[in-house]
PDB file of N, CA, C and O in Angstrom:
ATOM      1  N   UNK A   1     166.455  90.395 106.391  1.00  0.00           N
ATOM      2  CA  UNK A   1     167.555  90.520 105.577  1.00  0.00           C
ATOM      3  C   UNK A   1     167.049  90.394 104.035  1.00  0.00           C
ATOM      4  O   UNK A   1     167.477  91.196 103.204  1.00  0.00           O
ATOM      5  N   UNK A   2     166.214  89.467 103.702  1.00  0.00           N
ATOM      6  CA  UNK A   2     165.822  89.379 102.327  1.00  0.00           C
ATOM      7  C   UNK A   2     164.985  90.757 101.973  1.00  0.00           C
ATOM      8  O   UNK A   2     165.128  91.271 100.864  1.00  0.00           O
ATOM      9  N   UNK A   3     164.237  91.248 102.813  1.00  0.00           N
ATOM     10  CA  UNK A   3     163.466  92.554 102.636  1.00  0.00           C
ATOM     11  C   UNK A   3     164.320  93.578 102.186  1.00  0.00           C
ATOM     12  O   UNK A   3     163.972  94.320 101.267  1.00  0.00           O
ATOM     13  N   UNK A   4     165.553  93.696 102.828  1.00  0.00           N
ATOM     14  CA  UNK A   4     166.546  94.692 102.547  1.00  0.00           C
ATOM     15  C   UNK A   4     167.048  94.570 101.120  1.00  0.00           C
ATOM     16  O   UNK A   4     167.133  95.560 100.394  1.00  0.00           O
ATOM     17  N   UNK A   5     167.372  93.373 100.734  1.00  0.00           N
ATOM     18  CA  UNK A   5     167.806  93.131  99.374  1.00  0.00           C
ATOM     19  C   UNK A   5     166.752  93.431  98.226  1.00  0.00           C
ATOM     20  O   UNK A   5     167.058  93.823  97.100  1.00  0.00           O
ATOM     21  N   UNK A   6     165.552  93.203  98.650  1.00  0.00           N
ATOM     22  CA  UNK A   6     164.469  93.550  97.642  1.00  0.00           C
ATOM     23  C   UNK A   6     164.360  94.987  97.478  1.00  0.00           C
ATOM     24  O   UNK A   6     164.151  95.462  96.362  1.00  0.00           O
ATOM     25  N   UNK A   7     164.500  95.782  98.606  1.00  0.00           N
ATOM     26  CA  UNK A   7     164.414  97.308  98.544  1.00  0.00           C
ATOM     27  C   UNK A   7     165.607  97.739  97.707  1.00  0.00           C
ATOM     28  O   UNK A   7     165.460  98.599  96.838  1.00  0.00           O
ATOM     29  N   UNK A   8     166.799  97.164  97.942  1.00  0.00           N
ATOM     30  CA  UNK A   8     168.031  97.619  97.323  1.00  0.00           C
ATOM     31  C   UNK A   8     168.005  97.324  95.832  1.00  0.00           C
ATOM     32  O   UNK A   8     168.481  98.128  95.031  1.00  0.00           O
ATOM     33  N   UNK A   9     167.460  96.195  95.460  1.00  0.00           N
ATOM     34  CA  UNK A   9     167.370  95.790  94.036  1.00  0.00           C
ATOM     35  C   UNK A   9     166.271  96.683  93.375  1.00  0.00           C
ATOM     36  O   UNK A   9     166.419  97.015  92.199  1.00  0.00           O
ATOM     37  N   UNK A  10     165.207  97.072  94.063  1.00  0.00           N
ATOM     38  CA  UNK A  10     164.180  97.829  93.558  1.00  0.00           C
ATOM     39  C   UNK A  10     164.692  99.365  93.338  1.00  0.00           C
ATOM     40  O   UNK A  10     164.335 100.089  92.408  1.00  0.00           O
ATOM     41  N   UNK A  11     165.537  99.690  94.307  1.00  0.00           N
ATOM     42  CA  UNK A  11     166.115 101.105  94.053  1.00  0.00           C
ATOM     43  C   UNK A  11     167.150 101.085  92.966  1.00  0.00           C
ATOM     44  O   UNK A  11     167.359 102.118  92.330  1.00  0.00           O
ATOM     45  N   UNK A  12     167.775 100.043  92.723  1.00  0.00           N
ATOM     46  CA  UNK A  12     168.784  99.917  91.742  1.00  0.00           C
ATOM     47  C   UNK A  12     168.063  99.956  90.300  1.00  0.00           C
ATOM     48  O   UNK A  12     168.558 100.546  89.340  1.00  0.00           O
ATOM     49  N   UNK A  13     166.854  99.269  90.258  1.00  0.00           N
ATOM     50  CA  UNK A  13     166.194  99.411  88.952  1.00  0.00           C
ATOM     51  C   UNK A  13     165.688 100.753  88.685  1.00  0.00           C
ATOM     52  O   UNK A  13     165.698 101.213  87.543  1.00  0.00           O
ATOM     53  N   UNK A  14     165.199 101.468  89.796  1.00  0.00           N
ATOM     54  CA  UNK A  14     164.730 102.920  89.756  1.00  0.00           C
ATOM     55  C   UNK A  14     165.983 103.802  89.214  1.00  0.00           C
ATOM     56  O   UNK A  14     165.847 104.609  88.295  1.00  0.00           O
ATOM     57  N   UNK A  15     167.069 103.596  89.796  1.00  0.00           N
ATOM     58  CA  UNK A  15     168.234 104.202  89.474  1.00  0.00           C
ATOM     59  C   UNK A  15     168.620 104.101  87.975  1.00  0.00           C
ATOM     60  O   UNK A  15     168.898 105.059  87.253  1.00  0.00           O
ATOM     61  N   UNK A  16     168.596 102.833  87.630  1.00  0.00           N
ATOM     62  CA  UNK A  16     168.956 102.490  86.236  1.00  0.00           C
ATOM     63  C   UNK A  16     167.920 103.147  85.191  1.00  0.00           C
ATOM     64  O   UNK A  16     168.286 103.516  84.076  1.00  0.00           O
ATOM     65  N   UNK A  17     166.553 103.263  85.666  1.00  0.00           N
ATOM     66  CA  UNK A  17     165.655 103.800  84.767  1.00  0.00           C
ATOM     67  C   UNK A  17     165.898 105.447  84.747  1.00  0.00           C
ATOM     68  O   UNK A  17     165.764 106.153  83.747  1.00  0.00           O
ATOM     69  N   UNK A  18     166.230 105.838  85.890  1.00  0.00           N
ATOM     70  CA  UNK A  18     166.514 107.360  85.919  1.00  0.00           C
ATOM     71  C   UNK A  18     167.754 107.708  85.054  1.00  0.00           C
ATOM     72  O   UNK A  18     167.790 108.722  84.357  1.00  0.00           O
ATOM     73  N   UNK A  19     168.702 106.869  85.131  1.00  0.00           N
ATOM     74  CA  UNK A  19     169.948 107.182  84.389  1.00  0.00           C
ATOM     75  C   UNK A  19     169.671 106.995  82.833  1.00  0.00           C
ATOM     76  O   UNK A  19     170.251 107.721  82.026  1.00  0.00           O
ATOM     77  N   UNK A  20     168.828 106.069  82.448  1.00  0.00           N
ATOM     78  CA  UNK A  20     168.386 105.894  81.118  1.00  0.00           C
ATOM     79  C   UNK A  20     167.706 107.295  80.602  1.00  0.00           C
ATOM     80  O   UNK A  20     168.019 107.826  79.536  1.00  0.00           O
ATOM     81  N   UNK A  21     166.750 107.806  81.496  1.00  0.00           N
ATOM     82  CA  UNK A  21     166.048 108.963  81.077  1.00  0.00           C
ATOM     83  C   UNK A  21     167.047 110.102  80.908  1.00  0.00           C
ATOM     84  O   UNK A  21     166.947 110.876  79.956  1.00  0.00           O
ATOM     85  N   UNK A  22     168.018 110.212  81.832  1.00  0.00           N
ATOM     86  CA  UNK A  22     168.939 111.233  81.684  1.00  0.00           C
ATOM     87  C   UNK A  22     169.740 111.194  80.431  1.00  0.00           C
ATOM     88  O   UNK A  22     169.976 112.231  79.809  1.00  0.00           O
ATOM     89  N   UNK A  23     170.181 109.982  80.027  1.00  0.00           N
ATOM     90  CA  UNK A  23     170.874 109.761  78.713  1.00  0.00           C
ATOM     91  C   UNK A  23     170.055 110.240  77.561  1.00  0.00           C
ATOM     92  O   UNK A  23     170.525 110.987  76.703  1.00  0.00           O
ATOM     93  N   UNK A  24     168.801 109.793  77.550  1.00  0.00           N
ATOM     94  CA  UNK A  24     167.896 110.179  76.530  1.00  0.00           C
ATOM     95  C   UNK A  24     167.773 111.834  76.393  1.00  0.00           C
ATOM     96  O   UNK A  24     167.870 112.437  75.325  1.00  0.00           O
ATOM     97  N   UNK A  25     167.551 112.411  77.626  1.00  0.00           N
ATOM     98  CA  UNK A  25     167.481 113.876  77.595  1.00  0.00           C
ATOM     99  C   UNK A  25     168.648 114.504  77.107  1.00  0.00           C
ATOM    100  O   UNK A  25     168.541 115.443  76.318  1.00  0.00           O
ATOM    101  N   UNK A  26     169.877 114.048  77.527  1.00  0.00           N
ATOM    102  CA  UNK A  26     171.074 114.615  77.000  1.00  0.00           C
ATOM    103  C   UNK A  26     171.268 114.423  75.524  1.00  0.00           C
ATOM    104  O   UNK A  26     171.822 115.302  74.863  1.00  0.00           O
ATOM    105  N   UNK A  27     170.837 113.311  74.981  1.00  0.00           N
ATOM    106  CA  UNK A  27     170.872 113.043  73.403  1.00  0.00           C
ATOM    107  C   UNK A  27     169.909 113.993  72.798  1.00  0.00           C
ATOM    108  O   UNK A  27     170.207 114.656  71.805  1.00  0.00           O
ATOM    109  N   UNK A  28     168.695 114.071  73.418  1.00  0.00           N
ATOM    110  CA  UNK A  28     167.744 115.033  72.817  1.00  0.00           C
ATOM    111  C   UNK A  28     168.140 116.525  72.808  1.00  0.00           C
ATOM    112  O   UNK A  28     167.956 117.266  71.843  1.00  0.00           O
ATOM    113  N   UNK A  29     168.694 116.886  73.963  1.00  0.00           N
ATOM    114  CA  UNK A  29     169.381 118.246  73.992  1.00  0.00           C
ATOM    115  C   UNK A  29     170.378 118.479  73.016  1.00  0.00           C
ATOM    116  O   UNK A  29     170.427 119.554  72.419  1.00  0.00           O
ATOM    117  N   UNK A  30     171.314 117.402  72.770  1.00  0.00           N
ATOM    118  CA  UNK A  30     172.396 117.594  71.783  1.00  0.00           C
ATOM    119  C   UNK A  30     171.787 117.808  70.355  1.00  0.00           C
ATOM    120  O   UNK A  30     172.258 118.642  69.582  1.00  0.00           O
ATOM    121  N   UNK A  31     170.657 116.968  70.026  1.00  0.00           N
ATOM    122  CA  UNK A  31     170.094 117.159  68.785  1.00  0.00           C
ATOM    123  C   UNK A  31     169.469 118.495  68.631  1.00  0.00           C
ATOM    124  O   UNK A  31     169.520 119.070  67.544  1.00  0.00           O
ATOM    125  N   UNK A  32     168.823 119.073  69.765  1.00  0.00           N
ATOM    126  CA  UNK A  32     168.245 120.310  69.606  1.00  0.00           C
ATOM    127  C   UNK A  32     169.245 121.430  69.399  1.00  0.00           C
ATOM    128  O   UNK A  32     169.003 122.415  68.701  1.00  0.00           O
ATOM    129  N   UNK A  33     170.406 121.219  70.058  1.00  0.00           N
ATOM    130  CA  UNK A  33     171.450 122.236  69.918  1.00  0.00           C
ATOM    131  C   UNK A  33     172.020 122.280  68.460  1.00  0.00           C
ATOM    132  O   UNK A  33     172.347 123.329  67.904  1.00  0.00           O
ATOM    133  N   UNK A  34     172.106 121.004  67.881  1.00  0.00           N
ATOM    134  CA  UNK A  34     172.639 120.920  66.520  1.00  0.00           C
ATOM    135  C   UNK A  34     171.701 121.555  65.545  1.00  0.00           C
ATOM    136  O   UNK A  34     172.126 122.238  64.613  1.00  0.00           O
ATOM    137  N   UNK A  35     170.417 121.336  65.751  1.00  0.00           N
ATOM    138  CA  UNK A  35     169.358 121.908  64.935  1.00  0.00           C
ATOM    139  C   UNK A  35     169.335 123.425  65.025  1.00  0.00           C
ATOM    140  O   UNK A  35     169.179 124.093  64.002  1.00  0.00           O
ATOM    141  N   UNK A  36     169.489 123.998  66.235  1.00  0.00           N
ATOM    142  CA  UNK A  36     169.560 125.368  66.331  1.00  0.00           C
ATOM    143  C   UNK A  36     170.694 125.929  65.681  1.00  0.00           C
ATOM    144  O   UNK A  36     170.593 127.008  65.097  1.00  0.00           O
ATOM    145  N   UNK A  37     171.845 125.252  65.731  1.00  0.00           N
ATOM    146  CA  UNK A  37     173.093 125.815  64.944  1.00  0.00           C
ATOM    147  C   UNK A  37     172.857 125.726  63.564  1.00  0.00           C
ATOM    148  O   UNK A  37     173.214 126.701  62.902  1.00  0.00           O
ATOM    149  N   UNK A  38     172.326 124.761  62.964  1.00  0.00           N
ATOM    150  CA  UNK A  38     171.923 124.653  61.622  1.00  0.00           C
ATOM    151  C   UNK A  38     171.015 125.828  61.100  1.00  0.00           C
ATOM    152  O   UNK A  38     171.306 126.465  60.087  1.00  0.00           O
ATOM    153  N   UNK A  39     170.017 126.044  61.780  1.00  0.00           N
ATOM    154  CA  UNK A  39     169.035 127.050  61.512  1.00  0.00           C
ATOM    155  C   UNK A  39     169.647 128.475  61.521  1.00  0.00           C
ATOM    156  O   UNK A  39     169.393 129.315  60.657  1.00  0.00           O
ATOM    157  N   UNK A  40     170.508 128.679  62.616  1.00  0.00           N
ATOM    158  CA  UNK A  40     171.231 129.904  62.675  1.00  0.00           C
ATOM    159  C   UNK A  40     172.096 130.159  61.497  1.00  0.00           C
ATOM    160  O   UNK A  40     172.100 131.256  60.937  1.00  0.00           O
ATOM    161  N   UNK A  41     172.889 129.078  61.081  1.00  0.00           N
ATOM    162  CA  UNK A  41     173.677 129.256  59.922  1.00  0.00           C
ATOM    163  C   UNK A  41     172.825 129.531  58.681  1.00  0.00           C
ATOM    164  O   UNK A  41     173.172 130.386  57.866  1.00  0.00           O
ATOM    165  N   UNK A  42     171.683 128.790  58.533  1.00  0.00           N
ATOM    166  CA  UNK A  42     170.761 129.097  57.460  1.00  0.00           C
ATOM    167  C   UNK A  42     170.295 130.533  57.396  1.00  0.00           C
ATOM    168  O   UNK A  42     170.407 131.207  56.372  1.00  0.00           O
ATOM    169  N   UNK A  43     169.770 130.979  58.523  1.00  0.00           N
ATOM    170  CA  UNK A  43     169.385 132.339  58.683  1.00  0.00           C
ATOM    171  C   UNK A  43     170.506 133.294  58.241  1.00  0.00           C
ATOM    172  O   UNK A  43     170.256 134.243  57.498  1.00  0.00           O
ATOM    173  N   UNK A  44     171.697 133.050  58.683  1.00  0.00           N
ATOM    174  CA  UNK A  44     172.758 133.937  58.266  1.00  0.00           C
ATOM    175  C   UNK A  44     173.018 134.005  56.855  1.00  0.00           C
ATOM    176  O   UNK A  44     173.421 135.042  56.327  1.00  0.00           O
ATOM    177  N   UNK A  45     172.778 132.816  56.149  1.00  0.00           N
ATOM    178  CA  UNK A  45     173.049 132.665  54.701  1.00  0.00           C
ATOM    179  C   UNK A  45     171.791 133.472  53.973  1.00  0.00           C
ATOM    180  O   UNK A  45     171.948 134.238  53.022  1.00  0.00           O
ATOM    181  N   UNK A  46     170.651 133.194  54.527  1.00  0.00           N
ATOM    182  CA  UNK A  46     169.485 133.997  53.911  1.00  0.00           C
ATOM    183  C   UNK A  46     169.728 135.543  54.054  1.00  0.00           C
ATOM    184  O   UNK A  46     169.515 136.296  53.104  1.00  0.00           O
ATOM    185  N   UNK A  47     170.173 135.985  55.252  1.00  0.00           N
ATOM    186  CA  UNK A  47     170.435 137.372  55.470  1.00  0.00           C
ATOM    187  C   UNK A  47     171.454 137.911  54.389  1.00  0.00           C
ATOM    188  O   UNK A  47     171.289 138.971  53.784  1.00  0.00           O
ATOM    189  N   UNK A  48     172.442 137.124  54.230  1.00  0.00           N
ATOM    190  CA  UNK A  48     173.522 137.550  53.205  1.00  0.00           C
ATOM    191  C   UNK A  48     172.963 137.589  51.901  1.00  0.00           C
ATOM    192  O   UNK A  48     173.244 138.557  51.194  1.00  0.00           O
ATOM    193  N   UNK A  49     172.190 136.663  51.450  1.00  0.00           N
ATOM    194  CA  UNK A  49     171.675 136.636  50.207  1.00  0.00           C
ATOM    195  C   UNK A  49     170.680 137.920  50.006  1.00  0.00           C
ATOM    196  O   UNK A  49     170.666 138.585  48.970  1.00  0.00           O
ATOM    197  N   UNK A  50     169.949 138.145  51.005  1.00  0.00           N
ATOM    198  CA  UNK A  50     169.049 139.301  50.979  1.00  0.00           C
ATOM    199  C   UNK A  50     169.836 140.688  50.788  1.00  0.00           C
ATOM    200  O   UNK A  50     169.391 141.600  50.091  1.00  0.00           O
ATOM    201  N   UNK A  51     170.994 140.743  51.447  1.00  0.00           N
ATOM    202  CA  UNK A  51     171.784 141.930  51.381  1.00  0.00           C
ATOM    203  C   UNK A  51     172.297 142.103  49.936  1.00  0.00           C
ATOM    204  O   UNK A  51     172.286 143.188  49.355  1.00  0.00           O
ATOM    205  N   UNK A  52     172.759 140.917  49.386  1.00  0.00           N
ATOM    206  CA  UNK A  52     173.320 140.941  48.029  1.00  0.00           C
ATOM    207  C   UNK A  52     172.247 141.322  46.998  1.00  0.00           C
ATOM    208  O   UNK A  52     172.503 142.122  46.098  1.00  0.00           O
ATOM    209  N   UNK A  53     171.045 140.745  47.136  1.00  0.00           N
ATOM    210  CA  UNK A  53     169.964 141.053  46.179  1.00  0.00           C
ATOM    211  C   UNK A  53     169.462 142.509  46.376  1.00  0.00           C
ATOM    212  O   UNK A  53     169.074 143.215  45.445  1.00  0.00           O
ATOM    213  N   UNK A  54     169.507 142.892  47.680  1.00  0.00           N
ATOM    214  CA  UNK A  54     169.197 144.388  47.838  1.00  0.00           C
ATOM    215  C   UNK A  54     170.200 145.330  47.174  1.00  0.00           C
ATOM    216  O   UNK A  54     169.856 146.317  46.525  1.00  0.00           O
ATOM    217  N   UNK A  55     171.465 144.958  47.383  1.00  0.00           N
ATOM    218  CA  UNK A  55     172.468 145.781  46.724  1.00  0.00           C
ATOM    219  C   UNK A  55     172.461 145.865  45.200  1.00  0.00           C
ATOM    220  O   UNK A  55     172.692 146.904  44.583  1.00  0.00           O
ATOM    221  N   UNK A  56     172.154 144.592  44.598  1.00  0.00           N
ATOM    222  CA  UNK A  56     171.969 144.595  43.274  1.00  0.00           C
ATOM    223  C   UNK A  56     170.737 145.419  42.680  1.00  0.00           C
ATOM    224  O   UNK A  56     170.793 146.154  41.694  1.00  0.00           O
ATOM    225  N   UNK A  57     169.620 145.161  43.461  1.00  0.00           N
ATOM    226  CA  UNK A  57     168.430 145.975  43.012  1.00  0.00           C
ATOM    227  C   UNK A  57     168.632 147.454  43.168  1.00  0.00           C
ATOM    228  O   UNK A  57     168.207 148.254  42.334  1.00  0.00           O
ATOM    229  N   UNK A  58     169.278 147.800  44.232  1.00  0.00           N
ATOM    230  CA  UNK A  58     169.506 149.279  44.455  1.00  0.00           C
ATOM    231  C   UNK A  58     170.468 149.761  43.351  1.00  0.00           C
ATOM    232  O   UNK A  58     170.252 150.879  42.882  1.00  0.00           O
ATOM    233  N   UNK A  59     171.343 149.156  42.958  1.00  0.00           N
ATOM    234  CA  UNK A  59     172.354 149.403  41.810  1.00  0.00           C
ATOM    235  C   UNK A  59     171.484 149.550  40.557  1.00  0.00           C
ATOM    236  O   UNK A  59     171.595 150.512  39.797  1.00  0.00           O
ATOM    237  N   UNK A  60     170.647 148.591  40.387  1.00  0.00           N
ATOM    238  CA  UNK A  60     169.871 148.448  39.081  1.00  0.00           C
ATOM    239  C   UNK A  60     168.874 149.654  39.054  1.00  0.00           C
ATOM    240  O   UNK A  60     168.761 150.265  37.991  1.00  0.00           O
ATOM    241  N   UNK A  61     168.184 150.022  40.078  1.00  0.00           N
ATOM    242  CA  UNK A  61     167.257 151.072  40.091  1.00  0.00           C
ATOM    243  C   UNK A  61     167.980 152.369  39.906  1.00  0.00           C
ATOM    244  O   UNK A  61     167.456 153.215  39.182  1.00  0.00           O
ATOM    245  N   UNK A  62     169.090 152.607  40.463  1.00  0.00           N
ATOM    246  CA  UNK A  62     169.763 153.742  40.305  1.00  0.00           C
ATOM    247  C   UNK A  62     170.277 153.997  38.838  1.00  0.00           C
ATOM    248  O   UNK A  62     170.326 155.130  38.359  1.00  0.00           O
ATOM    249  N   UNK A  63     170.641 152.906  38.187  1.00  0.00           N
ATOM    250  CA  UNK A  63     171.069 152.964  36.742  1.00  0.00           C
ATOM    251  C   UNK A  63     169.829 153.360  35.830  1.00  0.00           C
ATOM    252  O   UNK A  63     169.964 154.005  34.790  1.00  0.00           O
ATOM    253  N   UNK A  64     168.684 152.941  36.286  1.00  0.00           N
ATOM    254  CA  UNK A  64     167.414 153.129  35.541  1.00  0.00           C
ATOM    255  C   UNK A  64     167.047 154.561  35.527  1.00  0.00           C
ATOM    256  O   UNK A  64     166.512 155.050  34.532  1.00  0.00           O
ATOM    257  N   UNK A  65     167.325 155.296  36.650  1.00  0.00           N
ATOM    258  CA  UNK A  65     167.006 156.800  36.795  1.00  0.00           C
ATOM    259  C   UNK A  65     167.642 157.687  35.916  1.00  0.00           C
ATOM    260  O   UNK A  65     167.421 158.895  35.992  1.00  0.00           O
TER     261      UNK A  65
END
């Protein structure tokens, strides 16, 4: 009977460790998703600025001709 409780408590510790790892992985994944979202927004902003600068440059060069 004692042997059974030792195995159960051992499995309980393993389960607790596994649940802790799952929580850590979920938190890491959430941080990764947030970082990807921020980078995507930044890339959109850079693309928008490039478009504006390109339009200004094109207008400026056509005036110079």
